[in-house]
Every structure is written in structure tokens, then in C-alpha cells.
Backbone bond lengths (Angstrom), bond angles and torsions (degrees), N, CA, C in turn:
res aa  C-N    CA-C-N  psi(-1)  N-CA   C-N-CA  omega(-1)  CA-C   N-CA-C  phi
1 M - - - 1.478 - - 1.550 109.12 -
2 T 1.305 116.80 139.70 1.470 120.29 178.51 1.496 110.55 -87.54
3 L 1.347 115.30 158.20 1.450 120.66 -179.94 1.516 110.79 -70.13
4 P 1.343 116.66 142.55 1.467 121.03 171.63 1.516 107.82 -76.09
5 P 1.360 117.63 171.81 1.478 118.59 173.27 1.540 108.85 -60.78
6 I 1.313 116.36 127.75 1.457 120.62 -173.67 1.544 110.16 -115.03
7 E 1.317 115.11 131.85 1.462 121.86 178.04 1.498 111.78 -115.60
8 A 1.353 118.34 -9.22 1.476 120.42 -179.50 1.540 108.22 -160.89
9 I 1.337 113.37 155.57 1.465 121.82 -178.92 1.533 108.80 -118.49
10 I 1.316 117.01 136.22 1.456 123.23 167.19 1.523 106.90 -119.73
11 A 1.328 117.36 134.83 1.461 119.14 -177.97 1.524 110.95 -140.30
12 D 1.307 114.23 147.71 1.483 121.24 166.60 1.514 107.17 -69.37
13 L 1.329 117.80 171.55 1.454 121.61 -178.27 1.528 112.63 -105.77
14 D 1.332 115.21 -75.65 1.488 118.45 -175.05 1.552 109.16 -66.46
15 G 1.304 115.42 122.42 1.454 121.23 -179.30 1.508 113.05 98.36
16 V 1.365 116.07 -13.71 1.441 120.35 178.17 1.542 109.85 -114.42
17 V 1.338 116.53 -53.88 1.456 121.31 -179.69 1.532 111.15 -95.65
18 F 1.297 116.11 -35.37 1.492 120.26 178.18 1.527 109.61 -146.59
19 R 1.319 113.31 163.92 1.468 120.13 170.26 1.529 107.22 -122.71
20 G 1.315 116.59 103.77 1.445 120.93 -175.45 1.514 109.24 67.29
21 A 1.338 116.13 -118.81 1.463 120.15 -179.20 1.555 113.25 -96.60
22 A 1.325 115.13 0.76 1.481 119.66 -174.45 1.545 111.81 -104.96
23 P 1.313 118.68 123.41 1.462 120.13 177.15 1.545 110.47 -68.46
24 I 1.324 115.95 150.56 1.457 122.02 174.57 1.520 107.51 -92.73
25 A 1.323 117.00 115.07 1.483 121.73 -170.75 1.503 113.10 -55.60
26 S 1.335 117.01 -45.76 1.480 119.24 -178.52 1.513 111.68 -62.49
27 A 1.310 117.79 -31.80 1.480 120.89 178.60 1.518 111.39 -73.62
28 V 1.322 116.98 -40.81 1.467 120.33 178.09 1.527 109.41 -61.17
29 D 1.329 117.18 -42.29 1.461 121.01 179.14 1.555 110.48 -66.28
30 A 1.318 116.28 -41.08 1.457 120.28 -178.73 1.536 111.75 -63.07
31 F 1.324 115.19 -45.15 1.456 118.58 -179.63 1.533 112.73 -68.21
32 A 1.337 115.48 -30.29 1.485 119.56 173.96 1.526 110.73 -63.90
33 A 1.354 114.60 -42.47 1.477 120.50 179.31 1.523 111.30 -65.19
34 W 1.350 117.50 -43.19 1.445 120.11 179.56 1.516 111.26 -65.54
35 R 1.324 115.26 -40.51 1.475 120.14 179.83 1.550 109.73 -61.33
36 A 1.374 115.36 -44.07 1.466 119.94 -178.14 1.528 109.69 -66.32
37 A 1.342 117.35 -28.98 1.464 120.46 -179.43 1.525 112.29 -85.75
38 G 1.370 116.45 0.36 1.435 119.22 178.59 1.523 114.75 78.83
39 I 1.334 117.02 19.66 1.463 121.96 -179.31 1.542 108.42 -93.44
40 P 1.329 118.69 115.25 1.454 120.07 -176.38 1.542 111.79 -73.69
41 Y 1.303 115.76 155.72 1.463 119.60 179.09 1.526 111.78 -142.02
42 A 1.315 114.51 157.59 1.478 120.53 176.99 1.540 106.41 -143.42
43 F 1.328 114.33 164.51 1.469 120.52 -176.25 1.501 110.04 -126.18
44 V 1.323 116.45 142.19 1.452 122.09 176.29 1.522 109.11 -124.85
45 S 1.323 115.99 132.91 1.454 120.86 -176.15 1.529 111.13 -141.86
46 N 1.332 115.51 138.64 1.464 120.53 174.96 1.527 112.23 -74.25
47 N 1.330 118.04 -8.90 1.455 120.69 -178.36 1.526 110.75 -62.28
48 S 1.341 114.77 127.98 1.471 119.18 177.73 1.521 112.21 -112.90
49 T 1.355 115.60 4.27 1.475 119.91 -176.02 1.538 112.73 -96.73
50 K 1.305 117.22 -10.30 1.477 122.19 178.92 1.512 108.70 -121.98
51 S 1.319 116.84 139.66 1.455 121.10 177.55 1.501 110.74 -76.28
52 P 1.338 119.78 159.86 1.454 121.11 174.36 1.516 113.04 -54.48
53 A 1.342 116.99 -37.87 1.471 120.30 179.13 1.518 111.39 -63.62
54 E 1.356 117.16 -40.69 1.453 120.59 177.74 1.513 111.98 -66.77
55 M 1.323 116.38 -40.06 1.477 120.73 177.52 1.533 109.64 -64.09
56 A 1.324 117.28 -43.84 1.477 121.67 -179.37 1.515 110.01 -62.41
57 A 1.318 118.48 -40.87 1.446 122.13 179.46 1.530 110.52 -63.85
58 K 1.322 116.60 -40.50 1.485 121.41 178.68 1.521 108.69 -63.58
59 L 1.319 117.83 -45.98 1.458 121.07 -178.84 1.536 110.73 -61.38
60 T 1.333 116.06 -46.14 1.443 121.52 -178.11 1.508 110.08 -61.89
61 A 1.310 118.94 -41.69 1.462 123.07 178.01 1.512 112.38 -63.57
62 M 1.345 116.14 -27.02 1.458 121.54 179.19 1.522 113.14 -84.77
63 G 1.336 117.03 -5.15 1.441 119.98 -178.71 1.519 115.72 99.75
64 V 1.336 116.36 12.09 1.444 122.67 175.84 1.532 108.40 -118.75
65 P 1.343 117.10 86.37 1.477 120.26 -175.06 1.536 111.15 -54.73
66 A 1.328 116.66 129.29 1.465 121.85 179.30 1.506 110.45 -149.28
67 T 1.313 114.55 153.66 1.468 120.80 173.59 1.511 107.46 -113.45
68 E 1.335 116.28 165.93 1.465 118.17 -177.89 1.525 111.27 -64.71
69 E 1.345 118.68 -24.41 1.448 120.53 177.96 1.493 112.65 -68.89
70 Q 1.333 116.89 -18.97 1.450 121.41 178.98 1.513 113.39 -88.56
71 V 1.332 116.92 -1.60 1.468 121.23 -176.31 1.525 109.63 -117.65
72 V 1.328 115.56 120.90 1.465 122.62 177.77 1.535 107.73 -113.18
73 T 1.318 118.38 117.08 1.456 122.00 179.14 1.516 109.34 -110.66
74 S 1.364 115.13 173.57 1.453 118.71 178.57 1.547 109.65 -66.19
75 S 1.336 118.10 -26.17 1.468 120.18 173.67 1.525 110.50 -67.72
76 T 1.319 116.46 -39.87 1.480 121.42 176.93 1.518 109.69 -59.58
77 G 1.351 114.89 -48.29 1.439 120.31 -179.85 1.517 113.62 -62.84
78 T 1.341 114.54 -37.37 1.455 119.46 177.85 1.542 109.88 -65.38
79 M 1.309 118.44 -41.04 1.433 122.03 178.98 1.541 109.88 -61.28
80 R 1.321 117.38 -44.33 1.427 119.82 178.75 1.532 112.89 -63.00
81 A 1.365 116.41 -41.96 1.457 120.37 177.70 1.519 112.60 -62.45
82 L 1.323 116.25 -38.42 1.464 119.84 178.67 1.518 111.76 -66.96
83 R 1.328 115.77 -40.65 1.476 119.21 179.79 1.515 111.22 -64.25
84 E 1.348 114.90 -38.66 1.457 120.16 -179.13 1.529 110.32 -70.64
85 G 1.339 116.65 -40.11 1.451 119.62 -177.39 1.503 115.78 -79.87
86 W 1.332 115.54 -30.89 1.461 121.14 -178.10 1.533 108.64 -134.08
87 P 1.328 117.87 77.26 1.497 120.37 -176.95 1.535 112.90 -57.27
88 R 1.302 117.21 -27.22 1.448 120.27 -179.53 1.531 113.73 -94.88
89 G 1.308 116.15 5.75 1.461 119.81 -179.01 1.521 112.73 80.38
90 G 1.316 116.07 -164.09 1.456 119.13 -178.19 1.515 109.54 167.33
91 K 1.318 115.75 -154.61 1.477 122.04 177.89 1.503 110.29 -118.16
92 A 1.324 116.47 140.08 1.462 120.37 -175.67 1.538 111.73 -137.05
93 V 1.302 114.81 137.62 1.490 121.15 167.21 1.501 105.92 -92.18
94 V 1.326 116.32 125.97 1.467 120.81 -178.02 1.531 110.91 -121.30
95 L 1.320 115.50 127.62 1.441 122.23 169.32 1.533 105.33 -109.77
96 G 1.298 117.18 107.29 1.469 119.08 -176.36 1.502 112.31 172.87
97 A 1.323 116.06 -177.63 1.434 122.23 -178.77 1.528 110.35 -76.93
98 P 1.348 116.83 166.17 1.477 120.31 178.89 1.537 112.41 -54.91
99 S 1.351 117.87 -33.99 1.467 119.26 -179.07 1.519 111.47 -65.02
100 L 1.349 116.89 -34.97 1.474 120.84 176.94 1.524 109.44 -70.45
101 E 1.311 118.14 -43.24 1.470 122.03 177.47 1.548 110.55 -55.99
102 Q 1.362 114.07 -44.54 1.459 119.27 179.45 1.507 112.80 -62.82
103 A 1.346 115.97 -38.34 1.461 121.27 179.19 1.531 110.45 -65.30
104 V 1.314 115.69 -41.02 1.465 120.01 178.71 1.524 111.44 -67.59
105 E 1.304 116.75 -39.15 1.473 119.80 176.06 1.524 110.86 -66.74
106 A 1.324 117.84 -35.56 1.454 122.21 179.48 1.532 111.06 -67.40
107 A 1.323 116.29 -21.44 1.470 120.19 176.87 1.538 111.89 -85.23
108 G 1.317 115.59 4.33 1.473 119.78 175.70 1.509 115.32 96.22
109 F 1.340 116.66 16.02 1.457 120.71 -176.91 1.533 111.77 -103.04
110 V 1.328 114.20 147.87 1.453 121.41 173.42 1.509 107.71 -99.24
111 L 1.322 117.27 131.41 1.464 121.36 -179.45 1.552 108.84 -75.22
112 T 1.325 115.54 138.55 1.445 120.60 -178.42 1.505 109.79 -148.57
113 E 1.309 116.35 166.47 1.469 121.15 169.70 1.504 110.11 -118.80
114 D 1.306 118.30 14.24 1.464 123.03 -178.94 1.503 110.97 -81.86
115 A 1.333 115.58 148.96 1.448 121.85 -178.71 1.520 112.76 -71.06
116 D 1.330 118.84 -14.25 1.450 120.46 -179.60 1.521 112.42 -89.49
117 A 1.324 117.75 20.06 1.472 122.01 177.90 1.506 110.68 -62.46
118 D 1.338 115.44 150.98 1.451 121.47 176.90 1.512 112.34 -74.17
119 C 1.348 115.79 -32.82 1.463 118.69 179.69 1.529 110.24 -152.72
120 V 1.310 113.82 160.18 1.465 123.87 174.05 1.491 107.82 -118.23
121 V 1.332 117.65 125.34 1.461 122.27 -179.96 1.518 107.35 -116.28
122 V 1.345 115.30 126.65 1.461 119.96 -176.88 1.507 109.42 -124.08
123 G 1.347 116.08 126.95 1.441 122.69 174.01 1.516 109.02 -132.95
124 L 1.290 117.57 -161.59 1.485 122.15 177.93 1.519 107.89 -70.67
125 D 1.320 117.18 120.76 1.463 121.73 179.71 1.540 108.61 -129.58
126 R 1.348 114.63 102.67 1.458 119.73 -178.34 1.537 112.83 -76.05
127 D 1.319 116.28 -7.84 1.461 120.59 178.39 1.538 110.72 -114.50
128 L 1.296 117.83 26.35 1.455 121.86 -177.25 1.526 110.35 -63.80
129 T 1.336 115.17 135.34 1.458 121.02 175.53 1.535 109.98 -121.72
130 Y 1.321 115.21 163.43 1.458 118.69 -179.36 1.518 110.73 -63.74
131 R 1.340 117.46 -36.90 1.472 120.61 -179.38 1.511 110.84 -63.24
132 R 1.327 118.55 -41.55 1.454 121.04 -179.34 1.527 111.38 -70.98
133 L 1.344 115.61 -37.51 1.464 119.32 175.29 1.518 110.50 -63.11
134 D 1.319 117.04 -38.44 1.462 122.26 176.40 1.529 111.46 -61.23
135 R 1.326 117.34 -41.05 1.441 120.92 179.53 1.546 112.06 -65.49
136 A 1.348 115.29 -39.03 1.456 118.68 177.34 1.513 112.37 -65.76
137 V 1.330 115.48 -42.12 1.488 119.56 178.87 1.513 110.99 -64.31
138 A 1.343 116.13 -41.52 1.463 119.90 179.88 1.523 111.48 -60.75
139 A 1.327 117.30 -40.29 1.453 121.16 -179.37 1.531 111.71 -67.90
140 V 1.318 116.88 -42.14 1.468 120.74 178.50 1.528 109.89 -64.65
141 L 1.323 117.02 -41.64 1.486 120.50 179.58 1.531 109.81 -65.55
142 A 1.329 116.59 -26.45 1.487 119.96 179.72 1.499 112.60 -85.20
143 G 1.367 116.68 -0.45 1.452 118.76 176.77 1.506 118.10 113.14
144 A 1.345 117.11 -0.82 1.468 119.79 179.26 1.511 111.42 -64.26
145 A 1.309 116.68 143.93 1.491 119.99 172.97 1.525 108.60 -64.54
146 F 1.326 116.72 146.85 1.455 123.25 -173.95 1.527 108.55 -117.02
147 I 1.307 116.69 114.89 1.476 121.96 -177.99 1.528 110.51 -123.91
148 G 1.338 116.39 132.35 1.454 120.94 177.36 1.530 109.12 -114.27
149 T 1.331 116.65 141.53 1.473 119.20 -178.55 1.507 112.41 -69.68
150 N 1.310 116.13 -41.15 1.478 119.82 178.50 1.513 108.63 -163.81
151 A 1.359 115.77 163.47 1.480 119.36 -172.64 1.532 111.83 -101.67
152 D 1.337 118.20 15.20 1.449 119.48 -178.31 1.530 111.62 -67.10
153 R 1.292 117.44 107.18 1.486 121.31 -177.28 1.517 113.04 -75.19
154 L 1.325 117.58 -30.23 1.432 122.44 178.76 1.523 109.87 -129.53
155 I 1.352 117.43 145.86 1.437 122.28 175.47 1.518 109.34 -133.99
156 P 1.367 117.91 141.52 1.474 119.60 177.98 1.528 110.28 -69.09
157 E 1.305 116.55 132.33 1.454 119.95 -177.76 1.524 110.86 -153.90
158 S 1.321 117.32 116.62 1.482 122.35 175.19 1.520 113.14 49.93
159 G 1.335 115.79 47.24 1.450 119.59 171.95 1.551 113.59 85.75
160 H 1.320 117.53 5.46 1.476 118.73 178.07 1.545 107.67 -147.56
161 F 1.319 114.02 174.35 1.457 118.83 176.94 1.530 109.41 -100.59
162 A 1.305 116.36 127.57 1.487 122.89 -177.65 1.522 109.60 -111.67
163 P 1.314 118.31 158.98 1.467 120.47 177.70 1.534 111.24 -60.19
164 G 1.317 115.82 133.49 1.468 121.36 178.86 1.521 111.40 -100.44
165 A 1.311 115.21 -171.84 1.486 119.87 178.87 1.515 110.76 -58.99
166 G 1.311 116.75 -37.26 1.468 119.07 -178.99 1.489 114.43 -58.94
167 A 1.358 116.21 -32.10 1.480 118.36 179.47 1.520 110.69 -68.98
168 M 1.338 116.80 -36.79 1.450 121.71 -179.81 1.540 111.23 -73.88
169 I 1.320 115.31 -38.02 1.445 121.05 174.97 1.519 110.44 -62.05
170 A 1.359 115.07 -42.46 1.477 120.08 179.11 1.512 112.81 -61.58
171 A 1.331 115.60 -34.89 1.485 118.12 179.33 1.519 110.83 -64.26
172 V 1.312 117.63 -44.27 1.481 120.90 179.56 1.521 109.28 -67.71
173 A 1.338 117.30 -40.16 1.457 120.74 178.20 1.519 112.34 -63.38
174 A 1.329 117.02 -41.18 1.467 120.47 -179.32 1.530 110.75 -66.59
175 A 1.336 115.41 -38.85 1.503 118.75 -177.57 1.529 110.68 -71.46
176 T 1.330 118.31 -32.63 1.458 121.83 -171.03 1.531 113.44 -102.05
177 G 1.328 116.10 -22.80 1.476 120.16 -174.48 1.538 112.12 73.55
178 V 1.346 115.73 14.29 1.469 120.89 179.95 1.532 111.25 -103.44
179 T 1.317 116.37 131.94 1.450 121.68 178.53 1.532 108.79 -85.41
180 P 1.342 116.61 125.76 1.468 118.78 -179.19 1.515 114.29 -81.09
181 R 1.315 116.12 161.22 1.462 119.66 167.59 1.526 105.74 -87.09
182 I 1.340 115.18 125.45 1.468 121.17 -179.22 1.527 108.38 -99.21
183 I 1.346 115.22 127.16 1.472 121.13 -175.94 1.530 114.27 -85.22
184 G 1.331 116.44 -44.13 1.448 119.85 -172.02 1.505 114.77 -79.50
185 K 1.333 114.70 -174.26 1.474 121.04 177.13 1.528 108.78 -58.98
186 P 1.339 118.98 143.31 1.468 129.36 14.98 1.516 117.34 -84.68
187 G 1.335 117.52 5.38 1.473 118.00 173.56 1.508 112.13 -69.75
188 P 1.307 117.06 165.40 1.480 120.11 -174.91 1.543 115.42 -86.79
189 D 1.338 118.71 -5.67 1.461 120.70 -169.63 1.542 114.75 -54.99
190 L 1.330 117.74 -44.94 1.471 120.93 -177.06 1.510 111.12 -66.51
191 I 1.303 115.79 -43.47 1.478 120.65 178.15 1.546 111.12 -63.60
192 E 1.364 114.87 -41.64 1.450 118.13 179.01 1.544 110.44 -59.90
193 E 1.329 116.31 -42.47 1.473 119.70 179.21 1.514 110.43 -63.91
194 A 1.324 117.48 -40.93 1.461 120.92 -179.75 1.521 111.33 -65.05
195 I 1.342 117.60 -37.34 1.464 121.73 178.38 1.557 109.29 -62.66
196 V 1.308 115.49 -43.21 1.471 120.92 -179.81 1.537 109.02 -60.70
197 R 1.320 116.74 -45.56 1.472 120.97 -178.59 1.524 112.16 -66.70
198 L 1.319 117.65 -34.54 1.456 121.68 179.78 1.512 111.81 -75.90
199 G 1.345 117.50 -25.93 1.453 121.26 177.48 1.507 115.54 68.90
200 V 1.333 115.43 33.05 1.475 120.31 178.50 1.536 110.28 -124.13
201 A 1.315 114.62 162.41 1.479 119.81 177.29 1.507 109.69 -71.91
202 R 1.329 116.26 144.79 1.479 120.15 -174.74 1.540 112.19 -65.21
203 D 1.320 116.96 -23.82 1.477 117.55 178.46 1.528 112.27 -81.67
204 R 1.340 116.39 4.27 1.467 120.71 174.86 1.521 110.84 -118.40
205 V 1.347 115.01 21.19 1.477 119.97 -179.51 1.543 107.82 -122.81
206 I 1.323 115.70 146.80 1.466 120.06 169.09 1.504 108.70 -119.21
207 M 1.351 115.71 148.38 1.456 123.14 174.81 1.500 108.30 -111.72
208 I 1.364 117.01 123.35 1.467 122.10 179.04 1.530 109.29 -107.28
209 G 1.319 115.74 128.60 1.469 120.08 179.07 1.498 110.74 -147.52
210 D 1.338 114.92 167.10 1.476 120.05 178.88 1.504 112.31 -112.09
211 Q 1.331 118.36 -3.51 1.472 120.66 -179.23 1.529 109.83 -123.44
212 V 1.340 114.50 124.08 1.449 119.46 -177.33 1.529 111.16 -67.12
213 A 1.350 116.71 -45.14 1.449 121.35 -174.42 1.534 114.32 -63.85
214 T 1.332 116.02 -25.62 1.472 118.20 -179.81 1.536 111.27 -112.10
215 D 1.320 116.89 -61.76 1.468 121.39 -174.25 1.503 113.94 -64.36
216 I 1.330 116.20 -51.03 1.464 120.89 -177.18 1.525 110.21 -69.99
217 A 1.325 116.44 -40.02 1.439 119.79 178.52 1.534 110.89 -64.23
218 A 1.345 117.29 -36.92 1.439 121.06 177.83 1.523 111.15 -65.93
219 A 1.323 115.84 -41.13 1.473 120.98 178.84 1.536 109.03 -61.26
220 R 1.335 115.76 -44.33 1.467 119.97 178.52 1.552 110.13 -60.35
221 A 1.345 116.34 -45.25 1.454 121.32 -176.99 1.556 109.46 -63.35
222 A 1.333 116.94 -33.02 1.468 120.76 -178.43 1.515 112.42 -88.89
223 G 1.323 117.71 -8.50 1.461 121.43 177.46 1.511 113.70 74.60
224 V 1.353 117.16 36.14 1.454 122.27 176.20 1.502 111.55 -116.18
225 F 1.327 115.95 159.24 1.469 122.19 179.58 1.556 109.83 -65.01
226 A 1.325 116.55 130.55 1.454 121.53 -171.89 1.512 112.00 -108.24
227 V 1.333 117.02 122.78 1.472 122.98 178.63 1.509 108.85 -114.05
228 L 1.315 117.79 120.61 1.463 122.68 175.10 1.512 109.18 -95.55
229 V 1.332 117.14 125.15 1.464 121.76 177.23 1.529 108.37 -112.80
230 E 1.315 116.33 134.09 1.477 120.37 -172.70 1.509 112.63 -94.30
231 T 1.306 117.56 48.44 1.453 121.47 -179.82 1.515 112.31 -110.39
232 G 1.323 116.89 1.47 1.459 120.41 -179.08 1.498 112.26 -99.38
233 V 1.333 115.79 -152.32 1.464 121.36 179.45 1.508 109.44 -70.62
234 A 1.313 117.61 128.26 1.452 121.60 -179.53 1.531 110.51 -59.27
235 N 1.322 115.64 134.86 1.467 120.79 178.88 1.517 110.15 -124.75
236 P 1.344 117.53 110.94 1.471 120.31 -176.10 1.545 113.12 -75.73
237 L 1.284 117.25 -6.51 1.462 119.29 -176.57 1.528 110.65 -73.85
238 P 1.343 117.20 155.26 1.474 119.93 178.21 1.512 110.36 -60.54
239 H 1.327 115.63 151.11 1.451 122.25 -179.79 1.536 110.65 -79.36
240 V 1.330 115.98 78.47 1.452 121.69 179.90 1.528 107.41 -127.44
241 P 1.336 119.05 119.28 1.476 125.78 -0.25 1.503 111.85 -71.78
242 E 1.291 116.33 153.10 1.465 121.36 -179.05 1.533 111.45 -72.23
243 P 1.337 116.93 138.35 1.473 119.97 173.81 1.527 110.01 -73.98
244 D 1.316 114.79 160.90 1.465 118.27 175.45 1.518 111.28 -74.34
245 L 1.339 115.50 -29.15 1.443 121.12 -176.86 1.526 107.80 -148.56
246 T 1.345 117.50 137.35 1.446 122.36 176.37 1.527 109.85 -119.89
247 L 1.331 116.92 129.89 1.469 121.99 -179.25 1.514 109.46 -127.77
248 A 1.350 116.48 147.73 1.453 120.46 174.30 1.504 110.79 -65.56
249 D 1.309 117.77 -40.35 1.464 124.69 175.91 1.505 108.02 -155.94
250 L 1.323 117.61 -171.84 1.464 121.22 -177.21 1.551 114.74 -90.36
251 T 1.314 116.14 8.16 1.476 120.05 -177.84 1.511 112.19 -55.77
252 S 1.303 117.65 -42.25 1.448 120.55 -175.85 1.542 114.89 -85.66
253 L 1.318 117.56 -6.28 1.452 121.63 -178.09 1.518 108.43 -95.86
254 R 1.321 115.51 84.38 1.462 121.58 -175.58 1.521 111.01 -126.02
255 P 1.320 118.14 156.50 1.477 121.06 173.12 1.516 109.76 -58.83
256 P 1.360 120.94 156.96 1.459 123.15 0.20 1.520 111.80 -79.76
257 L 1.326 116.05 133.63 1.447 121.94 178.58 1.504 111.89 -105.71
258 A 1.300 116.96 -17.09 1.483 120.70 -178.73 1.522 110.23 -98.78
259 A 1.339 115.06 149.40 1.465 119.54 179.13 1.513 109.37 -74.65
């Protein structure tokens, strides 16, 4: 399938723009070309442990200039969901990194460990303890809304796969029997937010990702053209849902992209 007329780019980060701490050269060159052509771009990431400002600084240092407004993370999406669901704020039990706690507080919530919390928000928490898990379970059992940043059960880390946010969300879900609302990919929320920030019609946007189960599925859910790039972690599973376009890297995806 050929590309539609494109006025903006949305891309995943790890596996598309960089792998760990190393930039992907073809991606750096591609973003430089799009920037020179005046084509705006934004990034969507399931990562809830880094703030948009931290992600933007990492991208800029790698040669892909970005501002925090161009980065939408699962913490960003969670903050938006909380503001929409509780316009006056409330109390929240949070299992997650400081960046997630800050996002929840920015939505007008007070952090608590009490069972009368309005909601429980669970992301990747590398310092998770049994006591804190117990507090989250108690709040959900008492009727608190249950929100998960993303369903990634495993994440690549230092040469191995480590438990991701999805593993911690699954623990609370198993203990309570309550199904959480998942904010990140493969749901459409992050892409929807990026489209709003870019200010373009969704049929003039492409989503670039390296994982079918999250990136391509999210693009499908949001109704945007899906490009799979094979620069990330190899995935032997069938490409379901199928991308609209598959590329070895971003070398061939150059301006002019708009009609």
C-alpha cells in the first residue's frame, strides 16, 4: 500500500528512534528531513517512568530536537483521563515512578494509601513492596476506580526481559477480580492526544511503530495509517493486525510526504 498525503508524523520511541541509549541513525536522518520540510511530528510512548520533559531532552541529545509538548506518555494519558473523570480532583493510590506520581498530582489528586481513595493508578514500579500492593488492592476492593498506565507485561532491560507495568497491574487485577482501564497502547488514547496537539486531520497522519501488538494495534484503534519499521526488538509472531506499510528502516520514508 502506498502512503496517503501526510501532514504530520506520530512515532513510537524505543525501537523506532532509539534502542536503549543508542539512537537509530536512519531515524535521526528521517526526522531531520521531515523537520527541514516543515512536517511536524510527535511521539507516543507507553513509558510511565520518564516525564515528557525527560524524554524530549533525551531525543534532543540524540539529534532529534523535541519539546515536552511533542511527547505523549502513558503518564500524560493517565493525567488526561483523571482530569476528565474527576474534574475536581480527589485522592489516589499510586504504584509507579515519581513521574507518574507527579502526573497524578498535576491532575488535582492527593496521593494517599487509604482505602477510601477515589482511584488506584498502577504503572511500572521498580520499588514495589508487598505493603504498597496491599494498599492498592484494599482501595480497589473498597470501590476505587482502577487505572493502568499500559499493559506491557515485559520490558527489555540490560540484556534481559524484566516485569513491566502490565505485570503489576495484573497482580492487582488478580487479587481483586476487577478489570482496569488501560491508558496506553494498544488503546488509541495516546495517539488521539498526539493528533490533537499536532492539529491535523487523522487521515493526514501516519503512526510509525516497531511492535504490532501495541503500536500497530493502537494505530488501527485510532484510525490512522500504520507503518511498521523493523528496527526494534524482533517479533516472531504473525503481523496481526497487519500494518499498512512495512519498512526495514526509515531510510526510504522521506519528504515529500504531502500531496
